[in-house]
N, C-alpha and C positions, 0 to 999 in steps of 0.2 A: 504494500500502499503507501509506504515511506517514497520509493523507487516511483513510485507512478505521481503522486505527487509533486518529485521533484520536476520530472519529467516534463509534467505540466505550465508548472511554473516558470521551465524555458522554454516550453516552447510559444507560452502567453510574450514573453521578454523578448523573442523574436517575434513577434507580431505586433509588437505593440515596434519596435524599431521599425522594421522594416512600412509602417503606416507613417512614424516620425519622418520619413525618408522623404517618402511621395509629393508627405502634407510641404514641403520643402519644397522641395524640383516643383512642382504646381505653379508654384507663386507668378508673379506676373512676368514669363521672359522674353516681352515683345525682345531689348536689348540682345539678348541672344540668339532670336531669331536671324533679326539685323540685322549685327554686330555693329550697331552705333545707337546712339543716344541724343534726345534733343537738349540744346543747350541755348538758354540766352546766353549771347553775347554782351550787349550793349542795349540797355534803351534812353531815345531820346526826344522829350521833351520840345514838339515845335507848335510854334505861334506865329502865325502871318509868316511865312514864312525863316524866321530863326528858329534856334534851339534856345529853346527856354523852359525852364523850372513855376516860369509863373504866370500864373492865370487868372489873366483879368475877370474875377466875377461881377463886377458891376460897367455895365454901358452908360457912358457921357454926351453930353451934348458939347459937339464942336461948334467951333463959332462964336460969335457975340449973344450974347439972350435973344435982342428980334430978330438975329437968323443965323442962325443954326443946320447943324446939322447932326443927324445921329453919328456917332465911333464905328467905326468897322468894327462887326463884333461878331468873332467864328466861335468858333470849335475849339479843344486845347487838343492837337493830336499828339499821337509817339509814334516815332518808325525805331523796331526792334527790331536789331543783326540777330537771325538763329541763325544755329547750324545745325545738320546732324553729323554732330562728331564719331569719328572711328571708333573702337571701345579699344581698347591696349590690350595689344597682340593683334588686332585686323589689320593690316598691314596692305589689303586687292581691295579697293574700293569698288572695282566693276565686280565684285560677288558679298557685298556689302546692301542692305536695303531702302527702300527712301525713304518719305516719312509727307507727308500730306496735312497740311493747320488747315480747320474751319470753323474752328469758335473758341475767343475769348473772352472771360468775362476779370471787368476789375472793384476792385472791394475796395474803400476806402475807412482809412483809420484816421482817426482824428489825434492829431501829435499833441495837442493843449489840451487845459481842463476846457470842461463846459462849452463847445463845441457841436452841435448839430449833428446826428448820424445820418448818412447821406445813406441813397440805395444801391446796394452795387446792381455794377451794366453787364449786360448779356449778350455777344454779338451773335449768332452767324453768319462765315461770311463765304468767301470764296476761296475755292479751294486753294495754297500755297504749297507743291510739291518742290522738296528741294530732296537733291540727290546727294546716299552718300558721299562725308568728307568734304560736304557742296555749304554753302552761308546764302543767305539769301532776309531780303528785308521782308519787314512787315508792320503794314502802318497799321494802326487803330484809331478809334475816338478814347481819349485816354479818359476827356473830362470833356463832355457835350453841353449843345445849346438849354437841355433841358432839367441838366446839372448843375447849370451856372443858375439857371431860374428861380432851381429849387432849397441849392446855397444863399441866395438875393435872402429869398422869401423868409428862409426860415431860422437867417443870422442879423440881418437891417442891415443895415449899409456901415459900414465899419472905417477909418481913416488911416489904421495899423494893414497887418497883413497875418494870417497864422497857417496854420499849416497839415494838410494830411499823406501821410503813408497810400500811395495806391496798389497796393498788389493787384497782379497781372497775372491771369492762371491763362494760357494759355492749351489749347487742345488738340489732336488729331489722331490723327490714327497709322500705321505703320504702315507698310505694303504687304504683309501678311492679316489683315485686320485685326491688328491688335491694336486697342488706345492704349494714346502717350497723350502724358501734359508736364508743362514745365510753369514757375512762376517766376517772377522774380518784381522786387520794388521799389519803387521810387516816389520822393517825396515830394509832394506839390506845392507851392506859395500863392495860398491865395489873399488878395486884397484888390484896389479900383488901382487897375494900370492904364495910367492913359494914352490913349496910342492916337490922338489923335495929332494931325497933320499942320 
């Protein structure tokens, strides 16, 4: 009886160990399949064709009181340099797989205290295909007009600046249909930046 019990215990341990190995190897293995990983190389916020993290959150009147025009007031974008980077040990890019990016989410976290919460934005985009060992620029709306209006209505006018951390989640899929995502964060400065000429 004792020998049988010991054999059963040994068999149970072997089975548990085997299940543990299978569970470990069944995780997200898109990197192993494609031989690459999606990497954010750089995030460059842009406004009116200039690289800046200063977000103009309030639209001014340009000109005199009796003869004025509205200030140019547009969405704040960001150019994100993405790389489909080869994993260590992979030297032949022709045998590695591509990645397609088709969605992004931006979440806003106030830096200073007592700032209003802002809802995240979630956009589906046209697909951007990045071949193995290649880089490509992905342009997003990091702070669109409706977020400017939302911030101004919640905050009220301010004659100083405040800051939000904008965390960008880039989503897509690999050549094998596996989901892939990568995150990056940039700090935005919100205020009344007069762009009247």
